C-alpha positions in Angstrom: 17.6 -1.4 2.8 15.1 -4.8 1.1 12.0 -4.1 -0.9 11.7 -8.1 -1.5 8.6 -10.3 -2.1 8.5 -13.1 -4.7 6.7 -13.5 -8.1 4.4 -15.9 -9.1 4.5 -19.5 -9.9 2.3 -21.4 -12.4 1.4 -25.2 -12.2 2.3 -27.8 -14.5 0.2 -30.6 -15.4 1.5 -34.4 -15.4 -0.8 -35.9 -17.3 0.9 -36.0 -21.4 3.9 -36.4 -19.4 2.1 -40.5 -18.0 4.4 -43.5 -19.1 2.1 -46.8 -20.1 0.1 -48.6 -18.0 0.8 -45.7 -15.5 -2.8 -45.8 -13.3 -4.6 -42.7 -13.7 -5.9 -42.8 -10.5 -2.9 -42.3 -9.0 -2.2 -39.5 -11.0 -5.8 -38.2 -10.7 -4.7 -37.9 -6.7 -1.6 -36.1 -7.6 -3.2 -33.4 -9.7 -5.8 -33.1 -6.4 -3.2 -32.4 -4.5 -1.1 -30.2 -6.3 -4.6 -28.0 -7.5 -5.1 -25.1 -5.0 -7.9 -26.2 -2.1 -12.0 -24.3 -2.6 -12.7 -23.4 0.6 -13.9 -25.1 3.0 -17.1 -22.3 4.2 -17.5 -18.8 2.9 -14.5 -17.2 5.1 -12.5 -19.9 6.3 -8.9 -19.7 4.5 -8.8 -22.2 2.0 -5.7 -24.9 2.3 -2.0 -24.0 2.4 -0.6 -24.5 -0.6 3.1 -26.3 -1.3 4.9 -23.4 -1.5 4.3 -22.1 1.9 5.4 -26.0 3.0 8.5 -24.6 1.5 9.0 -20.7 2.8 8.5 -22.5 5.7 11.4 -24.2 5.9 13.8 -21.6 3.8 13.0 -18.5 6.7 13.3 -20.9 9.6 17.1 -21.8 7.2 17.5 -18.2 6.7 15.2 -15.5 9.2 17.6 -13.3 8.0 16.3 -13.2 4.3 13.2 -11.0 4.4 12.0 -12.2 0.4 10.4 -15.6 2.0 9.2 -13.7 4.6 7.2 -11.4 2.9 6.5 -13.7 -0.3 5.3 -16.4 3.0 2.7 -13.4 4.3 2.1 -13.1 1.0 0.5 -16.3 0.5 -1.4 -16.6 3.2 -3.8 -13.6 3.1 -4.1 -14.2 -0.2 -5.8 -17.6 0.7 -7.8 -15.6 3.5 -4.8 -16.9 6.5 -5.1 -13.3 7.5 -4.2 -14.6 11.2 -1.2 -16.7 10.0 -0.1 -13.4 7.8 0.0 -11.5 10.9 1.4 -13.7 13.1 4.6 -13.9 10.1 5.7 -10.1 9.3 5.2 -10.4 13.3 8.5 -12.4 13.5 10.1 -10.8 10.0 10.1 -8.2 11.8 12.0 -10.1 14.7 14.1 -12.6 12.3 15.6 -9.0 9.8 16.1 -6.9 12.4 13.0 -4.9 11.5 13.7 -4.2 8.0 12.5 -0.9 6.3 10.7 -3.0 4.1 9.2 -5.7 6.1 8.0 -2.2 7.9 6.2 -1.2 5.0 4.8 -4.5 4.6 2.9 -4.6 8.0 1.5 -1.1 7.1 0.3 -2.3 3.8 -0.8 -5.6 5.2 -2.7 -4.0 8.1 -3.5 -0.7 5.9 -5.6 -3.7 4.1 -7.4 -4.4 7.4 -8.9 -0.7 7.5 -5.8 -0.1 11.1 -5.3 3.0 10.9 -3.1 2.8 14.1 -1.2 -0.1 13.0 -0.7 1.0 9.6 1.0 4.3 10.8 3.4 3.0 13.4 5.3 1.7 11.3 6.5 4.4 9.0 6.5 6.4 12.8 9.4 4.3 13.3 10.9 4.2 10.0 11.1 8.2 9.6 12.8 7.8 13.4 14.9 6.0 12.2 15.8 8.9 9.7 15.7 11.6 11.7 17.6 14.3 9.1 16.0 12.3 6.2 13.6 15.3 5.0 11.6 13.1 2.9 11.0 10.1 5.3 9.2 12.4 7.9 7.3 13.8 4.6 5.9 10.3 4.3 3.6 10.8 7.1 1.6 13.6 6.4 -0.6 12.0 3.1 -1.3 9.6 5.7 -2.4 11.8 8.7 -3.3 14.6 5.8 -6.2 11.6 5.0 -6.9 10.2 8.5 -8.0 14.3 9.7 -9.7 15.8 6.4 -12.3 11.9 6.2 -12.7 10.3 8.1 -15.8 12.2 9.6 -16.8 9.4 11.9 -14.2 10.6 14.3 -15.4 13.3 17.1 -13.1 17.0 16.1 -11.4 16.5 18.9 -9.4 13.2 17.3 -9.6 14.6 13.6 -7.7 17.5 14.9 -4.8 15.3 16.7 -4.4 13.7 13.2 -3.9 16.9 12.3 -1.1 17.6 14.8 0.5 15.1 14.6 0.4 15.3 10.4 1.8 19.4 11.3 4.3 17.2 13.1 5.3 15.4 10.3 5.9 18.3 8.4 7.6 20.2 10.7 10.3 17.5 10.7 10.3 17.0 7.0 11.2 21.5 6.7 13.6 21.2 9.7 15.8 18.9 7.2 15.3 20.6 4.0 13.6 24.2 4.7 12.8 24.9 1.0 11.0 21.3 0.7 7.6 22.2 -0.8 5.8 19.3 -1.1 6.5 19.8 3.5 5.1 23.1 3.1 1.7 22.2 1.3 0.9 19.4 3.5 1.6 22.1 6.1 -0.8 24.4 4.6 -3.9 22.1 3.8 -3.1 20.7 7.8 -3.7 24.1 9.4 -7.0 23.9 7.3 -8.7 21.4 8.5 -7.5 22.3 12.0 -8.9 25.6 11.1 -11.9 24.3 10.3 -12.4 22.6 13.4 -11.6 25.2 16.3 -15.1 27.3 17.0 -12.0 30.0 17.8 -13.0 32.8 15.9 -9.3 34.8 15.7 -7.9 31.2 16.4 -9.8 30.0 13.4 -8.5 33.3 11.5 -4.8 32.2 12.2 -4.0 29.2 11.1 -5.9 29.9 7.5 -3.3 33.1 7.6 0.2 31.0 8.5 -1.3 28.5 6.0 -1.4 31.1 3.4 1.8 32.0 3.4 2.9 28.6 3.6 0.9 28.4 0.2 2.4 31.1 -1.5 5.9 30.3 -0.8 5.4 27.1 -2.0 3.9 28.0 -5.1 6.8 31.1 -5.7 9.3 27.3 -5.0 8.0 25.0 -7.0 7.8 27.9 -10.0 11.7 28.2 -9.6 13.2 24.7 -8.7 13.1 22.6 -11.1 11.7 19.2 -10.2 13.2 16.0 -8.9 14.0 12.1 -8.8 12.8 10.7 -5.4 15.3 8.2 -4.3 14.4 4.5 -5.3 14.0 3.4 -1.6 11.0 5.4 -0.4 8.6 6.9 -2.1 5.8 9.5 -0.5 2.9 10.4 -2.5 2.9 13.6 -4.9 0.8 16.8 -3.2 -2.4 18.3 -4.5 -1.8 21.2 -6.5 -1.3 24.2 -3.5 -3.8 27.0 -4.2 -7.1 25.6 -2.5 -9.2 24.8 -5.7 -12.8 24.3 -5.7 -13.9 20.6 -4.8 -14.1 18.3 -7.8 -17.2 16.6 -9.5 -17.1 13.2 -7.5 -15.6 10.4 -10.0 -18.8 7.6 -10.2 -18.8 4.4 -11.8 -22.0 3.2 -13.1 -23.9 6.2 -11.6 -22.3 5.4 -7.8 -19.4 7.3 -6.0 -16.7 4.5 -5.1 -16.0 4.2 -1.6 -12.5 3.7 0.6 -12.2 -0.2 1.7 -11.6 -0.3 5.5 -14.6 0.3 9.0 -17.5 -1.4 7.9 -16.6 -1.5 3.9 -14.7 -4.9 4.2 -11.3 -5.8 1.1 -13.5 -7.5 -1.4 -11.8 -10.7 -2.3 -9.5 -11.2 -5.4 -10.2 -14.5 -7.5 -7.8 -13.7 -10.7 -4.3 -12.4 -10.0 -2.5 -11.1 -13.0 1.6 -10.9 -12.0 3.6 -8.4 -13.2 6.3 -8.9 -16.6 9.6 -7.7 -15.0 10.7 -4.6 -17.9 14.2 -5.8 -19.0 15.4 -2.7 -18.8 15.0 -3.2 -14.9 16.1 -5.8 -14.6 19.6 -5.0 -16.6 19.6 -2.4 -13.9 18.7 -4.1 -11.1 15.9 -2.1 -9.7 13.6 -4.0 -7.5 11.3 -3.1 -4.4 7.1 -2.3 -4.1 5.2 -0.1 -6.1 1.8 1.6 -4.6 -1.1 2.1 -7.0 -5.3 2.3 -5.8 -7.4 0.7 -7.6 -10.5 1.5 -8.4 -12.9 -1.5 -8.2 -16.3 -1.7 -10.0 -19.4 -4.3 -8.6 -18.5 -6.3 -11.0 -15.5 -6.6 -9.6 -12.8 -4.9 -12.4 -10.8 -2.4 -11.8 -11.4 0.3 -13.9 -8.4 2.1 -13.0 -4.8 2.0 -10.9 -3.3 5.5 -9.8 0.2 4.6 -8.3 0.8 6.1 -5.6 4.3 5.5 -4.1 6.4 5.5 -7.5 9.8 2.9 -8.7 9.8 4.7 -12.4 10.9 2.0 -14.1 8.3 -0.4 -12.6 5.4 1.8 -12.7 4.0 0.9 -16.7 4.5 -3.2 -15.3 2.2 -2.7 -12.0 -0.7 -0.9 -13.6 -0.9 -3.4 -15.9 -0.4 -5.8 -13.8 -2.9 -3.9 -11.2 -5.4 -3.0 -14.5 -5.5 -7.8 -14.8 -6.6 -8.6 -11.3 -10.6 -9.8 -11.1 -12.9 -10.0 -7.5 -15.6 -11.4 -6.6 -18.5 -9.2 -7.3 -20.2 -11.1 -4.0 -17.7 -9.4 -1.5 -18.6 -6.0 -3.6 -21.6 -3.7 -2.6 -20.8 -0.5 -3.9 -17.6 0.9 -6.4 -14.6 0.8 -3.6 -10.9 2.7 -3.7 -8.1 0.8 -2.5 -4.4 0.2 -1.9 -2.8 -2.3 -3.4 1.0 -3.2 -3.8 2.7 -4.6 -6.3 6.1 -6.1 -5.4 9.1 -6.0 -7.8 12.3 -8.5 -7.0 15.5 -10.4 -8.5 15.1 -13.9 -8.9 
């Protein structure tokens, strides 16, 4: 499986290398050509960079190399050309045989757009390719739980459908590994969501009783099992504690509870990107891949916190440090927001 996208490139100035008699007007034009183009109008994408042109050539010469496709889509998305990025990712799927790394990039793209159905479809495809991999099946459950439990705009029937899809994912995970405590925890939680949506008292009581039994079994397993390190190529979010707990006090940013990006809450515009420093230990071990984090951004555009959702242990700290250096345009932030972001590491 290939987990790719390139790290950053720096612009190099040319004024210091002027030869005697060289035209400064000519150099000025060169600098203008190198400099990132300004937005012609708010909402319109910026002009493509020279690096994008290089990557277009690379994808034509070597279409099976997912690294070029993913870097090209990332640059297009960063300059606001979402339609171009979507077309690039679609082409990447066809050119690479629907590689797992590309499927994850497609899922992340639609997650940032707030399109749940298009976000979850590539993850379902990954799970279908690995029917006997418990973690690949369980990977879906947190997404369905989050949708069923938190998207209160949906009618009860839709929320129940998402809960059922999540339960089906945990059932597949448990069929592959019957003592998988993460799957037991999420099935417990999804059953409670389903119970809260059912008007029949007898059905509701039965669902709660089943959830209680799963919760108790998960607690017992976690008391006896040694923690395991998941494979580096697929990392599901860590599940919440098994026992139901009283609702925690909401985290406030400047006195306001952050709102998750999606629907009417648009993705804020990034105005400063801090590239990660590749850890020497990870380079020596030839570890690469995608770290996925949850960032909390205040109305000034500062990243207040960054939490790893899907981990690559040797790369996590560098990813968090990079994300904390990002800055966003305050004009695109009416309230503090929570959003999922990715940091990609690839061997050069």
